C-alpha positions as CSV (number, residue, x, y, z in Angstrom):
1,M,6.2,10.1,7.7
2,R,5.9,6.4,7.0
3,G,2.3,6.3,8.4
4,D,1.3,9.1,6.0
5,A,2.8,7.1,3.1
6,L,0.9,3.9,4.1
7,L,-2.3,5.8,4.3
8,V,-2.2,7.2,0.8
9,D,0.2,4.9,-1.2
10,H,-0.4,1.3,-0.2
11,V,-3.3,-0.4,-1.9
12,L,-5.3,-2.8,0.2
13,L,-6.7,-5.6,-2.0
14,N,-9.1,-6.8,0.7
15,L,-10.7,-3.4,0.7
16,G,-11.5,-3.3,-2.9
17,G,-8.1,-2.2,-4.2
18,K,-8.2,1.1,-2.4
19,T,-5.7,2.9,-0.3
20,A,-6.4,3.2,3.4
21,A,-7.3,6.9,2.9
22,E,-9.7,6.1,0.1
23,A,-11.4,3.3,2.1
24,I,-11.9,5.6,5.1
25,E,-13.2,8.3,2.8
26,D,-15.7,5.8,1.3
27,G,-17.1,5.1,4.7
28,R,-15.0,2.1,6.0
29,E,-14.4,2.2,9.7
30,P,-10.8,3.3,10.6
31,R,-10.5,0.2,12.9
32,E,-11.3,-2.1,9.9
33,V,-8.7,-0.4,7.7
34,W,-6.2,-0.6,10.5
35,R,-6.8,-4.4,10.8
36,E,-6.3,-4.8,7.1
37,L,-3.0,-2.9,7.2
38,C,-1.8,-5.1,10.1
39,V,-2.7,-8.2,8.1
40,E,-0.9,-6.9,5.0
41,F,2.3,-6.1,7.0
42,D,2.2,-9.2,9.2
43,V,1.9,-7.2,12.4
44,P,1.8,-9.8,15.3
45,P,-1.7,-9.9,16.9
46,Q,-0.3,-8.7,20.3
47,R,0.8,-5.4,18.6
48,R,-2.4,-4.7,16.7
């Protein structure tokens, strides 16, 4: 459930102020979007 909310609700400023879903829909690689989510939420590098 939380993953779904992050995908459609959280705005990623480094990806043009779009949600993860919007960024992927616009052609961004899912891996790039995942990395930005990890940065935004301070996920330790070993868990990314």
